[in-house]
Structure formats: C-alpha cells, structure tokens
C-alpha positions in Angstrom: 97.6 74.2 92.5 96.7 77.3 90.5 99.0 80.2 91.0 97.9 83.2 93.0 99.7 86.5 93.2 100.0 88.5 96.5 101.2 92.1 96.6 102.7 93.5 99.8 102.4 97.3 99.8 105.0 99.3 101.7 105.2 103.0 102.5 103.1 105.0 100.0 101.1 101.9 99.0 98.8 101.1 101.9 95.9 100.4 99.6 95.6 99.3 96.0 92.9 101.6 94.7 92.1 99.6 91.5 91.6 96.4 93.5 87.9 95.4 93.5 87.7 93.8 96.9 85.6 90.6 97.4 86.8 89.6 100.9 88.8 91.0 103.8 90.5 88.1 105.7 91.2 89.0 109.3 93.4 86.0 110.1 94.8 84.9 113.4 98.0 83.0 112.7 100.3 80.9 115.0 102.5 84.0 115.1 99.8 86.5 115.9 97.8 88.9 113.7 99.2 90.2 110.3 99.7 93.9 109.9 96.2 94.3 108.4 93.4 92.2 107.0 94.5 90.5 103.8 92.3 91.9 101.0 91.2 89.5 98.3 89.8 90.7 95.0 90.4 91.4 91.3 93.1 93.7 89.9 93.0 94.1 86.2 90.5 91.2 86.1 92.8 88.9 87.9 92.6 87.4 91.4 95.1 89.1 93.7 95.8 89.2 97.4 96.9 92.5 98.9 98.5 93.2 102.3 99.5 96.6 103.7 102.9 95.9 105.4 102.6 98.8 107.8 98.9 98.6 108.3 96.2 100.8 107.0 96.5 103.6 107.8 100.3 103.4 108.0 101.1 102.9 111.7 103.5 100.0 112.2 107.3 100.9 112.1 109.6 98.5 110.2 111.1 96.8 113.2 107.7 96.0 114.6 106.1 94.5 111.5 105.0 90.9 112.3 106.7 89.5 109.2 106.0 85.9 110.1 102.3 86.4 110.6 102.1 88.3 107.3 103.8 85.6 105.2 102.0 82.8 107.0 98.6 84.5 106.3 99.4 84.9 102.6 100.4 81.3 102.2 97.3 80.2 104.2 95.2 82.0 101.5 97.0 80.0 98.8 99.4 82.6 97.6 102.1 81.1 95.5 104.0 84.2 94.4 104.7 87.5 96.2 105.7 90.9 94.9 106.9 93.2 97.7 106.9 96.9 97.1 109.4 98.9 99.1 110.4 102.5 99.4 114.2 102.9 99.6 117.1 105.3 99.6 119.5 105.5 96.7 123.2 104.9 97.4 124.9 104.6 94.1 124.5 107.1 91.2 122.3 104.8 89.2 119.7 104.9 92.0 118.3 108.4 91.6 115.1 109.6 93.2 111.9 108.0 91.6 114.0 105.3 90.1 112.2 101.9 90.1 114.6 99.0 91.0 114.2 95.2 90.9 117.1 94.1 93.1 118.8 90.8 92.7 120.7 90.5 96.1 120.2 91.6 99.7 122.4 92.2 102.7 120.7 92.0 106.1 121.8 94.6 108.8 118.8 94.1 111.0 118.8 92.7 114.6 116.3 91.2 117.0 113.6 90.5 114.3 111.8 87.1 114.3 113.5 86.0 111.1 112.7 82.3 110.7 109.9 79.8 111.1 112.5 77.2 112.1 113.2 78.6 115.6 113.8 75.2 117.2 110.2 74.9 118.6 109.0 72.7 115.7 111.5 69.9 115.5 115.1 69.8 114.2 117.2 72.5 112.8 116.5 73.4 109.1 119.0 75.3 106.9 117.5 77.0 103.8 119.6 77.9 100.8 119.4 81.7 100.3 122.2 82.2 97.8 119.9 84.0 95.4 117.1 85.5 97.5 114.7 86.6 94.8 112.8 84.6 92.2 114.4 85.0 88.8 111.2 84.4 86.9 109.3 87.1 88.9 112.2 89.5 88.5 112.2 88.9 84.8 108.5 89.6 84.5 108.8 92.8 86.6 111.6 94.1 84.4 109.8 93.2 81.2 106.6 94.9 82.5 108.5 98.1 83.3 110.0 98.1 79.8 106.7 97.5 78.2 105.2 100.5 80.1 108.1 102.7 79.0 109.3 103.1 82.6 112.9 103.5 83.4 113.7 100.5 85.5 117.0 99.1 86.9 117.0 95.3 86.8 119.7 94.7 89.3 121.0 95.9 92.6 121.9 95.0 96.2 119.3 95.9 98.8 120.8 96.8 102.2 118.2 96.3 104.9 118.7 98.3 108.1 116.8 98.1 111.4 115.1 101.5 111.4 113.0 103.4 112.1 115.6 106.1 112.0 117.4 106.9 108.8 121.1 106.0 108.5 124.2 108.1 109.2 126.4 109.2 106.4 129.2 106.9 107.8 126.8 103.9 107.7 126.0 104.6 104.1 129.7 104.8 103.3 130.1 101.4 104.9 127.1 99.9 103.1 128.4 101.2 99.7 131.8 99.5 100.4 129.8 96.3 101.2 128.2 96.6 97.7 124.8 98.0 98.5 123.0 100.0 95.9 119.8 100.9 97.8 118.9 101.0 101.5 115.5 100.1 103.1 114.1 98.8 106.3 111.6 96.0 105.3 113.4 93.7 102.9 114.3 91.3 105.6 113.2 89.0 107.1 110.4 89.1 104.6 112.5 87.5 101.8 113.8 84.6 103.8 110.4 83.8 105.3 109.0 83.6 101.8 111.8 81.2 100.9 111.1 79.0 104.0 107.5 78.8 102.9 108.5 78.0 99.3 106.8 81.1 98.0 108.2 82.8 94.9 109.2 86.3 96.0 110.6 89.4 94.3 111.0 93.0 95.3 109.9 96.2 93.5 111.7 99.1 95.1 111.1 102.8 94.6 113.9 105.2 95.4 112.3 108.1 97.3 115.5 109.9 98.6 119.2 110.0 98.3 120.8 108.0 101.2 122.5 110.0 104.0 125.5 111.9 102.7 124.5 111.5 99.1 122.9 114.9 98.6 123.9 118.5 99.4 121.0 119.0 101.8 119.3 117.3 104.7 116.6 114.8 103.7 113.1 116.1 104.6 109.9 114.1 105.0 108.2 116.4 102.6 110.6 115.5 99.8 110.2 111.8 100.6 106.4 112.1 100.5 106.5 113.9 97.2 108.7 111.3 95.6 106.4 108.6 97.1 103.3 110.1 95.6 104.8 110.6 92.2 106.8 107.4 92.0 104.1 105.0 93.3 101.9 106.0 90.3 104.7 104.5 88.2 104.9 101.4 90.4 101.2 100.8 90.2 101.3 101.2 86.4 104.1 98.6 86.3 102.1 96.2 88.5 99.0 96.6 86.3 101.1 95.4 83.4 102.8 92.7 85.4 99.6 91.1 86.6 98.5 90.3 83.1 101.9 88.8 82.2 102.0 86.8 85.4 98.8 85.0 84.8 99.5 84.5 81.1 102.9 82.9 81.7 
C-alpha cells in the first residue's frame, strides 16, 4: 500500500493554509464523529490528510477530544503515517518559548479518557508494546527537516501529558520534572497509543508556547501564549513543508 501522510493540527494550527483541498471527509466512525472533517488535498504537491484536533474553529477542550474517532478516521482514509503538532509548556531550561521539539518519550498523567481500541468489547485482551512510543524514522525526518530549514530544533525530550483544560500548578511541574519530563501538554495521549494500536507510524512535533508553571517570574497570560503560537507555528509549518518532500522521497 502506498504511504499517505496525515497531519493533526493542535492549538494554533486549526487549518493548513497551503493545503489545496480536494475533499472534506465527514466520517461517522464506530466511535462517533472526529473533531472535524478530515481534509484531503495537496501540500507542497504531495497528497496529505489534515485533521484539526480541537475542531475548526478551535472549540473542543483536550479532555473531550474524540481521539479514537480521529485516529480511526485517518486510518480509514488510508493514512500510514501521522505527524501530530502540539502546543506545550517548557519545563527544562532547554525548552524555551518558541522552541520546536521532537520528543522521544511520553509519560501519561491523564484520566478517564477512552485510551484503547481493545476495551474488551471486541474479543480477548490485547497488550501492545509501547516501550518507544514514537516512530524513529519519522522523528529522524522531522529533525533533519528542521536542520535543513535552519530552525533550532531539539530532537529529544519527554512529553508529560496532563488532563487539562486547566494549566498545571507549580508543585505539579516540580513533580513532573523529577519524573523526567521536559515539556508538558494535554493532547499527547491517548493519541500516541491509539496510533500504535492501529499500526500507524506516529511522531510528535511540539512547539513550546510558554514556560511551565513556576518556571517564569510572572504569571502566564493567554496573550503571551497566543503570540508565541502565532510566531512559532510559522516555523512549524516551514518545517512541515520541508518534511513532506523528504517523507515521500524516502
């Protein structure tokens, strides 16, 4: 089967402006409707699927995203590889605002999310290996693409995924840093494990939009986050434009 790339856009990326849309797939899945119609089109002259994780316009909070429907819909449209774009907070010093990060590990702090397709309703129990949650080949291409575009990119890091929609307390961030987390977000899970269950190659491109709680001298404001999103997402899109060509050439 020929490979097909899907891009999941998070906060700040509810639409891919350079995507020439040929179809909008409004799919009813066994798990309900996805966050938005899956857009099919060409991006840099290559076939790409695009899904706005929080809907378009942005309206679905992280804990209410229908992750199972989203991932099922992408696979149903023959996606083989998924790049998930996430806005995150920076915990360690390396993760400064506007830093692009390609994490290599994840810790799940969420609760009460539908986190598996193997929920006991479809036969026996299935255990999926998740030692290394991200595709190394996709991670390598993302890192390479960032370097080719002259973008500062961190090619490692542990993504701590919290429940949201509230931001974390300073004490929670202290705990997460002790656990080994470098960045904190609210949408990394169960997206990553659902992709693994569906045998989709999956990698994450994170944009740091604010220091995590307790990591700055001032209170985090929505205005500051929005400014970092607007500026940083331009870099993320530039990286993705480079990535698409390398992905289909590989």
